[in-house]
C-alpha positions as CSV (number, residue, x, y, z in Angstrom):
1,M,-22.6,21.0,1.2
2,K,-19.5,20.2,2.8
3,R,-19.4,18.6,6.3
4,R,-16.8,20.1,8.6
5,T,-16.5,19.8,12.1
6,F,-13.6,22.5,13.7
7,I,-12.5,21.0,17.5
8,T,-9.9,21.3,19.6
9,M,-6.9,19.2,20.6
10,S,-8.0,18.3,24.2
11,S,-11.2,17.2,22.0
12,I,-9.9,15.1,19.7
13,T,-7.8,13.5,22.4
14,A,-11.4,12.7,24.3
15,L,-12.4,11.1,21.1
16,W,-9.3,8.7,21.5
17,V,-10.4,7.4,24.6
18,L,-13.9,7.4,24.0
19,T,-14.0,5.5,20.8
20,G,-10.5,3.5,21.1
21,C,-10.4,3.8,17.3
22,G,-8.2,5.6,15.2
23,G,-7.5,6.1,11.0
24,G,-9.9,3.7,8.7
25,S,-11.9,2.7,12.1
26,G,-14.6,2.8,9.9
27,G,-18.7,3.3,10.7
28,D,-20.4,6.6,10.3
29,N,-19.1,7.9,13.6
30,G,-19.5,11.4,13.0
31,M,-15.7,11.9,12.1
32,S,-16.4,11.3,8.1
33,G,-16.2,14.3,6.1
34,G,-14.4,15.8,3.0
35,G,-16.6,15.8,-0.4
36,D,-20.3,15.5,-1.0
37,N,-22.1,12.6,-1.3
38,P,-22.5,11.2,-4.9
39,S,-26.0,12.5,-6.1
40,D,-28.7,10.0,-7.1
41,D,-29.0,11.3,-10.2
42,T,-25.1,11.0,-11.4
43,P,-24.5,7.0,-12.0
44,V,-21.2,5.3,-11.5
45,K,-19.7,4.4,-14.8
46,K,-20.9,0.6,-15.1
47,G,-18.0,-1.6,-16.5
48,T,-15.6,-4.5,-16.2
49,L,-12.8,-4.5,-13.6
50,P,-10.2,-2.2,-15.4
51,I,-7.0,-4.0,-15.7
52,P,-3.8,-2.0,-15.6
53,E,-1.3,-2.8,-18.4
54,L,1.4,-5.1,-17.3
55,I,4.8,-3.7,-19.1
56,K,8.4,-4.8,-19.6
57,G,11.0,-2.7,-20.0
58,T,12.6,-2.1,-23.0
59,E,15.8,-3.6,-23.7
60,R,18.8,-0.7,-24.3
61,S,22.4,-1.7,-24.3
62,G,22.0,-4.6,-21.7
63,V,19.1,-2.5,-19.0
64,N,15.4,-2.7,-19.4
65,H,14.2,0.9,-19.3
66,Y,10.7,1.7,-18.3
67,D,9.7,5.1,-19.8
68,L,6.8,6.6,-17.6
69,N,5.0,9.8,-17.7
70,I,3.5,11.2,-14.9
71,V,0.7,13.3,-16.1
72,E,-2.8,15.3,-15.7
73,A,-5.5,13.3,-16.9
74,E,-9.4,13.2,-17.0
75,H,-10.8,9.6,-15.6
76,E,-14.5,8.8,-16.2
77,F,-15.4,7.5,-12.7
78,F,-19.4,8.7,-13.0
79,E,-21.4,8.2,-16.3
80,G,-20.5,11.1,-18.3
81,V,-18.9,12.8,-16.3
82,K,-14.6,13.5,-16.8
83,T,-12.8,13.9,-13.2
84,N,-9.6,15.5,-13.0
85,T,-6.9,13.3,-11.9
86,Y,-2.8,13.0,-12.1
87,A,-1.7,9.3,-13.7
88,I,1.0,7.7,-15.3
89,D,0.5,6.9,-18.8
90,S,-3.0,6.5,-18.2
91,T,-6.3,8.3,-16.5
92,Y,-5.8,7.4,-13.4
93,L,-3.1,5.0,-11.5
94,G,-0.7,3.5,-13.8
95,P,0.6,0.3,-15.4
96,T,1.8,-2.7,-13.5
97,L,6.0,-2.8,-13.9
98,L,7.2,-6.9,-14.5
99,L,10.4,-7.0,-13.1
100,E,12.7,-10.2,-12.8
101,N,15.2,-11.0,-10.0
102,G,18.6,-10.4,-11.2
103,E,17.6,-7.8,-14.1
104,D,19.4,-4.3,-14.6
105,V,16.5,-1.9,-14.6
106,S,15.8,1.9,-15.1
107,L,12.8,3.5,-14.6
108,N,12.7,6.8,-15.7
109,F,9.9,8.9,-14.9
110,S,9.0,12.3,-16.5
111,N,7.2,14.7,-14.7
112,R,4.6,16.4,-17.2
113,L,2.6,17.8,-14.3
114,Q,2.6,22.0,-12.8
115,E,4.3,20.5,-9.7
116,E,7.2,18.6,-8.5
117,T,6.7,15.3,-7.2
118,T,8.8,12.3,-6.3
119,M,8.1,8.8,-7.2
120,H,8.9,6.2,-4.9
121,G,9.3,2.5,-5.0
122,H,7.8,1.3,-2.2
123,G,9.1,-2.0,-1.3
124,M,12.4,-1.9,-3.4
125,H,15.8,-3.0,-2.3
126,V,17.5,-0.2,-4.0
127,P,20.3,2.5,-3.1
128,G,19.4,5.3,-1.2
129,N,19.7,8.1,-4.2
130,M,17.3,5.9,-6.2
131,D,14.6,5.2,-3.3
132,G,12.7,8.3,-4.6
133,T,12.0,10.1,-1.2
134,A,11.6,13.7,-1.3
135,H,15.1,13.9,-1.2
136,Q,15.0,13.2,-5.6
137,P,12.5,15.5,-6.4
138,I,11.3,15.2,-9.8
139,A,11.0,19.1,-11.3
140,V,8.7,19.8,-13.9
141,G,9.4,19.0,-16.9
142,A,12.6,16.7,-16.0
143,T,12.6,12.8,-16.0
144,W,14.4,11.2,-12.8
145,S,15.6,7.4,-12.8
146,A,15.9,4.8,-10.7
147,Q,18.6,2.7,-11.8
148,Y,19.5,-0.4,-10.0
149,S,19.6,-4.6,-10.3
150,V,16.6,-6.1,-8.8
151,D,17.6,-8.4,-6.4
152,Q,14.7,-9.5,-4.4
153,N,12.6,-12.8,-3.9
154,A,9.3,-12.8,-5.8
155,C,6.6,-10.4,-4.3
156,T,4.0,-7.6,-5.0
157,N,5.2,-4.1,-4.6
158,W,4.3,-0.6,-5.3
159,Y,5.1,2.8,-6.6
160,H,3.7,6.4,-5.5
161,P,5.2,9.9,-4.4
162,H,7.1,10.8,-1.6
163,Y,7.2,14.6,-1.9
164,M,7.3,16.1,1.3
165,H,4.0,17.1,2.9
166,K,2.2,16.5,-0.2
167,T,2.4,12.4,-0.7
168,A,-1.2,12.4,0.5
169,P,-2.8,14.7,-2.3
170,H,-0.3,12.7,-5.0
171,V,-1.2,10.0,-4.2
172,Y,-5.1,10.8,-3.4
173,Q,-5.1,12.6,-7.2
174,G,-4.2,8.8,-8.5
175,L,-0.1,8.5,-8.5
176,A,0.2,4.6,-7.6
177,G,1.1,1.5,-9.7
178,M,1.9,-1.9,-9.0
179,I,5.6,-3.8,-9.0
180,I,5.7,-7.5,-9.7
181,I,8.5,-8.7,-9.2
182,E,9.2,-12.6,-10.3
183,D,12.0,-15.2,-9.8
184,D,12.8,-18.8,-10.7
185,E,11.4,-20.2,-7.6
186,I,7.7,-18.9,-8.3
187,K,7.6,-20.0,-11.6
188,A,8.0,-23.2,-10.4
189,L,4.8,-23.1,-8.2
190,D,1.4,-24.5,-9.8
191,L,0.0,-21.0,-9.3
192,P,-2.3,-18.8,-11.3
193,N,0.0,-17.0,-13.4
194,R,-2.0,-15.4,-16.4
195,Y,-1.9,-11.6,-15.9
196,G,-5.8,-10.4,-16.0
197,I,-7.2,-13.8,-16.4
198,D,-6.5,-15.6,-13.3
199,D,-3.7,-13.2,-11.8
200,I,-5.3,-10.1,-10.7
201,P,-4.0,-6.7,-9.5
202,L,-6.5,-5.0,-7.1
203,V,-5.6,-1.7,-6.3
204,L,-8.2,-0.7,-3.8
205,Q,-8.8,2.8,-2.8
206,D,-11.5,5.3,-1.1
207,R,-12.4,8.8,-2.3
208,F,-14.4,12.1,-2.1
209,F,-15.9,13.9,-4.8
210,S,-17.1,17.2,-5.2
211,A,-20.5,17.7,-6.2
212,D,-19.9,17.6,-9.7
213,K,-17.8,14.6,-9.9
214,T,-15.3,16.5,-12.0
215,R,-12.7,16.8,-8.9
216,L,-11.4,14.4,-6.1
217,D,-12.1,16.6,-3.0
218,Y,-8.6,16.5,-1.1
219,S,-9.5,18.8,1.7
220,P,-8.9,17.2,5.2
221,S,-10.6,18.8,8.2
222,T,-8.0,19.0,11.4
223,M,-10.2,16.0,12.4
224,E,-9.5,13.9,9.6
225,L,-6.0,14.7,9.1
226,R,-5.6,12.5,12.6
227,M,-8.9,10.3,12.8
228,G,-8.3,9.2,8.8
229,Y,-9.4,10.6,5.4
230,V,-12.1,7.9,4.8
231,G,-13.8,8.7,1.8
232,N,-17.3,7.6,0.6
233,V,-17.0,6.2,-2.4
234,F,-14.9,2.8,-2.7
235,I,-13.1,2.5,-5.7
236,A,-11.1,-1.0,-6.9
237,N,-8.1,-0.1,-9.9
238,G,-9.9,3.2,-10.6
239,A,-13.8,2.0,-11.0
240,I,-16.8,2.4,-8.7
241,N,-18.1,-1.5,-8.0
242,P,-16.8,-2.9,-11.4
243,T,-17.5,-6.4,-12.1
244,F,-14.8,-9.5,-12.7
245,E,-15.8,-12.3,-14.9
246,A,-13.9,-15.2,-13.6
247,E,-13.2,-18.4,-14.4
248,D,-14.2,-21.6,-12.7
249,K,-10.9,-21.9,-11.0
250,E,-8.6,-20.7,-8.8
251,I,-8.2,-16.8,-9.0
252,R,-4.9,-15.2,-7.5
253,F,-5.6,-11.5,-6.2
254,R,-2.8,-9.1,-5.7
255,V,-4.5,-6.5,-3.1
256,L,-2.9,-3.3,-2.6
257,N,-4.5,-1.5,0.2
258,G,-3.8,2.3,-2.0
259,S,-5.8,4.3,0.7
260,N,-4.8,7.3,2.2
261,S,-5.5,6.2,5.9
262,T,-8.2,3.5,5.8
263,V,-7.8,-0.1,7.1
264,Y,-9.6,-2.3,5.0
265,D,-11.6,-5.6,7.0
266,L,-11.8,-7.6,3.7
267,G,-14.1,-10.9,2.5
268,F,-16.3,-12.5,0.3
269,S,-20.0,-11.9,0.5
270,N,-20.7,-15.5,0.4
271,D,-17.9,-16.2,3.2
272,I,-15.7,-18.6,0.7
273,V,-12.6,-19.3,2.5
274,F,-9.6,-18.7,0.5
275,K,-6.0,-18.8,1.0
276,Q,-3.2,-16.2,1.6
277,I,0.1,-17.4,-0.4
278,G,2.0,-14.0,0.4
279,G,2.4,-10.6,2.2
280,D,4.4,-7.2,1.1
281,N,7.8,-8.6,0.4
282,S,7.7,-12.9,-0.1
283,L,5.5,-16.0,-0.6
284,L,4.4,-17.1,3.1
285,E,6.3,-20.7,4.0
286,S,2.4,-22.4,3.1
287,P,-0.5,-21.1,2.8
288,V,-2.7,-19.5,5.4
289,S,-6.7,-20.0,5.0
290,M,-8.8,-17.5,6.3
291,S,-12.2,-15.7,5.4
292,R,-11.4,-12.7,6.6
293,L,-7.9,-10.2,5.9
294,V,-7.2,-7.0,7.0
295,L,-4.8,-4.4,5.4
296,S,-3.5,-1.0,6.6
297,P,-2.4,1.6,4.0
298,G,0.7,0.6,2.0
299,E,0.4,-3.4,3.1
300,R,-0.2,-6.1,0.6
301,A,-1.5,-9.6,0.3
302,E,-1.3,-12.3,-2.3
303,I,-4.4,-14.3,-2.1
304,V,-6.4,-17.2,-4.3
305,V,-9.8,-17.9,-4.0
306,D,-11.1,-21.6,-5.6
307,L,-13.9,-21.1,-8.0
308,T,-13.9,-24.4,-9.1
309,D,-17.0,-25.3,-8.1
310,E,-18.8,-21.6,-7.8
311,K,-19.6,-22.2,-11.8
312,G,-22.6,-19.5,-12.5
313,S,-22.5,-17.5,-9.2
314,S,-22.1,-13.9,-7.9
315,F,-20.7,-12.4,-5.0
316,T,-18.9,-9.5,-4.3
317,L,-15.2,-8.3,-2.1
318,H,-16.8,-6.5,0.7
319,E,-15.1,-3.8,2.8
320,Y,-16.8,-4.8,6.1
321,R,-15.1,-1.8,8.5
322,N,-17.7,0.5,6.4
323,D,-19.9,-1.4,4.9
324,Q,-18.6,-1.0,1.2
325,T,-18.5,-3.2,-1.5
326,F,-15.4,-3.0,-3.8
327,L,-15.7,-5.4,-6.8
328,T,-18.7,-8.1,-7.9
329,I,-17.2,-11.3,-9.6
330,N,-19.2,-13.6,-11.7
331,V,-18.3,-16.7,-12.0
332,S,-18.9,-17.1,-15.6
333,N,-16.3,-18.7,-17.4
334,D,-15.1,-21.8,-18.3
335,A,-11.4,-22.7,-17.0
336,T,-8.9,-23.1,-19.8
337,E,-6.2,-23.9,-17.5
338,F,-6.0,-25.4,-14.0
339,T,-3.6,-24.9,-10.9
340,A,-3.4,-26.2,-7.5
341,V,-1.5,-24.2,-4.3
342,P,1.0,-26.4,-2.8
343,S,1.3,-26.9,0.6
344,T,5.2,-25.4,0.9
345,L,5.2,-22.3,-0.5
346,A,9.1,-21.0,0.3
347,A,11.7,-22.0,2.4
348,L,12.4,-18.3,4.6
349,E,15.4,-17.8,6.9
350,P,14.5,-18.9,10.5
351,V,13.7,-16.1,12.5
352,D,16.4,-16.0,15.5
353,A,15.7,-12.8,17.8
354,S,19.0,-13.7,19.8
355,L,21.5,-12.1,16.2
356,A,20.2,-8.9,17.4
357,V,23.0,-6.8,18.7
358,R,20.7,-3.9,19.7
359,T,17.3,-2.9,20.2
360,R,16.0,0.7,18.6
361,P,13.1,1.9,20.4
362,F,10.4,3.9,18.3
363,T,7.0,5.5,19.8
364,L,4.7,7.0,17.9
365,E,2.7,9.5,19.3
366,M,1.6,13.0,19.4
367,T,3.8,16.0,20.9
368,G,2.7,19.6,20.9
369,G,-0.2,18.8,18.5
370,I,2.1,17.2,15.8
371,F,2.5,13.2,15.0
372,T,6.1,12.5,15.9
373,I,8.3,9.2,16.3
374,N,10.3,9.5,19.2
375,R,8.9,12.9,20.2
376,R,10.5,14.2,17.3
377,E,8.3,15.4,14.0
378,M,10.0,14.9,10.2
379,D,13.2,17.1,10.1
380,M,14.6,16.7,6.3
381,M,17.9,18.4,7.4
382,F,17.8,15.8,10.7
383,I,19.2,12.2,10.7
384,N,17.2,10.5,13.1
385,E,19.1,7.1,13.1
386,T,22.6,5.4,12.3
387,V,22.3,2.3,11.4
388,P,25.7,-0.4,10.9
389,L,25.3,-2.5,7.4
390,G,24.7,-6.0,8.1
391,D,23.9,-5.6,11.7
392,V,20.9,-7.6,13.0
393,E,18.8,-5.4,15.3
394,I,15.0,-5.3,17.2
395,W,13.3,-2.1,16.1
396,D,10.9,-2.2,19.3
397,V,7.8,0.0,17.6
398,T,5.1,1.4,20.5
399,N,2.2,3.2,19.2
400,K,1.4,5.5,22.3
401,M,-2.2,6.6,21.0
402,G,-5.7,5.5,20.9
403,M,-6.0,5.1,17.6
404,D,-4.7,3.0,14.5
405,H,-1.2,4.0,12.9
406,N,1.4,1.4,11.3
407,F,5.4,1.3,10.8
408,H,7.0,1.3,7.1
409,I,10.8,0.7,6.7
410,H,12.4,2.0,3.5
411,A,15.6,-0.4,2.1
412,T,15.1,-3.8,3.8
413,H,12.2,-6.1,4.9
414,F,12.0,-7.4,8.1
415,R,10.2,-10.0,10.0
416,V,7.9,-9.5,13.0
417,I,8.7,-11.1,16.2
418,E,6.7,-10.4,18.7
419,R,2.9,-8.5,18.9
420,N,1.8,-7.4,22.5
421,G,4.9,-9.2,24.4
422,S,4.4,-12.4,23.2
423,A,5.5,-14.1,19.7
424,A,2.4,-16.1,20.2
425,N,0.3,-12.8,18.7
426,V,2.2,-13.1,15.5
427,R,-0.6,-13.8,13.1
428,N,0.2,-16.2,10.5
429,N,0.1,-14.3,7.8
430,E,2.5,-11.4,8.7
431,K,5.1,-14.6,9.4
432,G,6.9,-13.6,5.9
433,Y,8.5,-10.7,5.0
434,K,6.9,-7.1,5.4
435,D,7.7,-3.8,5.0
436,V,4.5,-2.6,6.6
437,V,3.3,-3.7,10.0
438,Y,-0.5,-2.6,11.3
439,L,-0.4,-1.2,14.6
440,Q,-4.1,-0.6,16.2
441,G,-3.7,2.1,19.4
442,N,-1.5,0.8,22.0
443,E,-0.6,-1.9,20.5
444,R,3.6,-2.8,20.5
445,V,5.2,-4.9,17.6
446,K,9.1,-6.0,17.6
447,L,11.1,-6.5,14.3
448,L,13.9,-8.2,13.2
449,V,15.5,-6.1,10.7
450,K,19.2,-6.0,8.9
451,M,20.4,-3.8,6.5
452,T,22.2,-5.3,3.4
453,D,24.0,-4.5,0.3
454,Y,23.6,-0.8,0.2
455,T,25.3,2.3,2.3
456,T,24.0,5.7,2.1
457,D,24.6,9.0,3.9
458,A,22.9,12.3,5.0
459,S,22.4,13.4,0.7
460,A,20.3,10.5,0.3
461,P,18.9,8.7,3.5
462,Y,16.1,6.5,4.0
463,M,12.6,6.8,5.5
464,Y,10.8,4.7,8.5
465,H,7.3,6.3,8.9
466,C,3.6,5.7,9.5
467,H,2.1,5.0,6.2
468,F,-1.4,7.0,6.9
469,L,-0.4,9.2,4.6
470,E,-1.7,12.3,6.3
471,H,0.0,11.6,9.5
472,E,3.4,11.0,7.3
473,D,2.7,14.3,5.7
474,N,2.4,15.7,9.1
475,G,5.7,14.9,11.7
476,M,5.3,11.0,11.6
477,M,8.7,10.0,9.7
478,G,11.8,9.5,10.3
479,Q,15.4,9.9,8.3
480,F,18.1,7.1,8.8
481,I,22.1,6.1,7.2
482,V,23.5,2.9,6.8
483,V,26.9,3.1,7.2
């Protein structure tokens, strides 16, 4: 039996005040819902951590082509049960795309679904008409290509739909995949780089299932649309609590919060300290040691955990807000290569807020029962901001609600220069280049922003929005052009 709660807007506001929490706040607070709990007589499919296929484009006339099919599929989350999904050349999720800085690429997405969709390169620095937003729909049976020269430093990005009002259900069905960008600088560093062996992609999500487990149940209530559609089954790379057989050496995890609206508080069950080496769009200048990592939807982090002295041990990657396990790690294999994370990783441009020529305010709030930015809901026919090419700006983002949001900007990568009124509050692991920033209830951040290389017009604007997908689909998004 599905659990549903129908409440008024005033009672939602009261809950924000009383709980002081928002989407992905975790725990059984009476606000979860959606599908039924997995029944005890339907065991999950046991197995090793699935590693998405790593693909390099096929060279044609000097351009590396990635030919990808968006399909309806069936995936086995539970033993002996086929669950209906969407996928990209798979049964759930899509392959990892390996791109090289400086190369010319064409990402060719063929839509084999029975409905339109899009495919956005999240974190990619591309022309507006190659961004894969709602302005570039892929009709049923059609192929759309994102063609550009890769022009950004090494990082871990991802791709997912960005269809108007349907981003959340399309991602929920399984449409997402990683993009790895490499460059000469990162190749020169002594980092784990054997994909699937000591360089491991982790797409973390949570889902509800129908009672018979044949469907992913995307049916959020009004409350869940606002407070977060947090599933009761947590999955890694499309598997429920899989195992990873690790070598006793440094292991690099590329972690993506691919959830719709859950903030993950991640750590290992044995409290081992790990090093974060990169964020959304760049390496950090130096590794940051930590035992817990908080990621909001859409954020990425590259971490390295040293298992050299852990041979024979077994522990889990745990999510502490919701008390869930993503992955069991068995340190069972002898190391065949060794690495040592260097103390210096990258030389990033100095942050200099004095270069900013203007400040743009952005307020995340609710207006008339609709999620808005600057009191306007998303309108594809309206351009909210016009940004001059090459100008350094401060984007001043304030969460005016007592619930979680975050803020994602297309086209560029920013630096977080202030949190809650002070540069001292900027966390060490968010001091690289980013494209998503997390704001808890009533938080405020300032971002140093600069649009480079590409201008665009109203036919192909860029977006900024909350990356809690239910919030994005329900108004909390705006558009800008670069002139």
